[in-house]
N, C-alpha and C positions, 0 to 999 in steps of 0.2 A: 608858542610858535605862530607866527602871523600865516593868514591865509594864503598870501602869494609864495611863501617860503615853502609851505605844506604843498601847493600845486607844483611849484618846480622839482622838489624832491620826488614827488609823485611821477613826473615826467622821466626823471633819471632813473627810476625804479629801484631806488635802494635808500637806505636811512642816512641822515647825515654821519659824517665821519667822526665826529666827536659829539658827547652831550654832556650836559651839566648833571652835578649833584642832584639838583632838583628832578630831572628826568630819571636818572637812576633810581631815586626813591619811588617815583611814580611805579617803576617797573617791579620793584622789590615791595610794594604796597608797604613802605614805612615812611617815616617823617624825613623831611630834607637834612634835619639835625642828625639823625640816626648815621647819616652816610659818614660824618667825621669819626664815629665811633667804629665803623667798620674799615675807614683809612688806618685809624690807630691799631686795630688788630691786624693789620696788613691783608686784609681780604679783599680790598680795591686798591688800586695804584692810580693814582691821577698822572694826567701827562705832563710832561715837564717837571719844574721843580717851583710850585705856586707857595705864595706866601702863606701863611696860616690863616689869615682872613682873606685871602683872595679867592677869586672864582675858580672851581676845581672842575677841569674836564677830563672826561674818561673817554677811551678809544671805544667806539660803538662795538666792532666786530669782537673785540677782546671779551668785552663785556657781555654780549650775546652768548659768546661761547662757554663763558662760565655760567651761564643760566642752565645750559645743558648738564651740567654737572650737580648730581644730586647730593653728593658730599660738600661740595661747596655751599649749596643752598643749606645744607643742614648746619654747617658751621657758621653762617650768616644768622642763622634764627637761633641757634644757642648763644652766639654772642651778643645779641641784642636783649633776649632774654636775661641773661647774667647781668647786662650793663643796667637794665631797668630794675632787676630785683635789688640789686646793691644800691642805686640810686634811692629807690623807694624806702630801703631798710635805713639808710644814712637822715633821711627826710623824716621819718617816723620817730627816731629817736632823737631826744632833747638833748643838746650839748650840754647843758648845766640845768639842774633843778634848782629850785629856789633855796633850798636847804644847802646844796652843794656850793652855790653862789656865796651863801653866808659863811660857810665853812672856809672857802677859799680865801675870803677877804678877812678871815681871822675874827670873825664876830665885833668888829671894832665899831665902837658907837652904837651898838644894839643892845639893849636892854631886855633880856628875856623875862618873860612873865612868871617863871618859876624863881627868879632871883628877887629878893627883897631888897629895897634900896634902904640903907640905914640913914636915919635922921639923926642929927644931933640933939 
């Protein structure tokens, strides 16, 4: 927010009517990318019908009211914890080990050190 915008809103004595996903993340002390997870879990509802990669705006008063609800904050926290737990588990597990990759290809063209090659 620019200084002149901040001064103008200060004169009005109220916050802006809508805030961005980045500003929501600042208040929730999370990453801006986490806001998409909260939208998917239906814990946040953006204004209008934004495209998936479009800028999301949220009603400031509605958002501030949700901040007063301890149960809502608990669900936000648990949702983000679960998301990152699952993401880190997926990242930690390799999709294929080298042995599985060879088995998946059927060992074609691979000579095992255990097999002896017959010479005529």
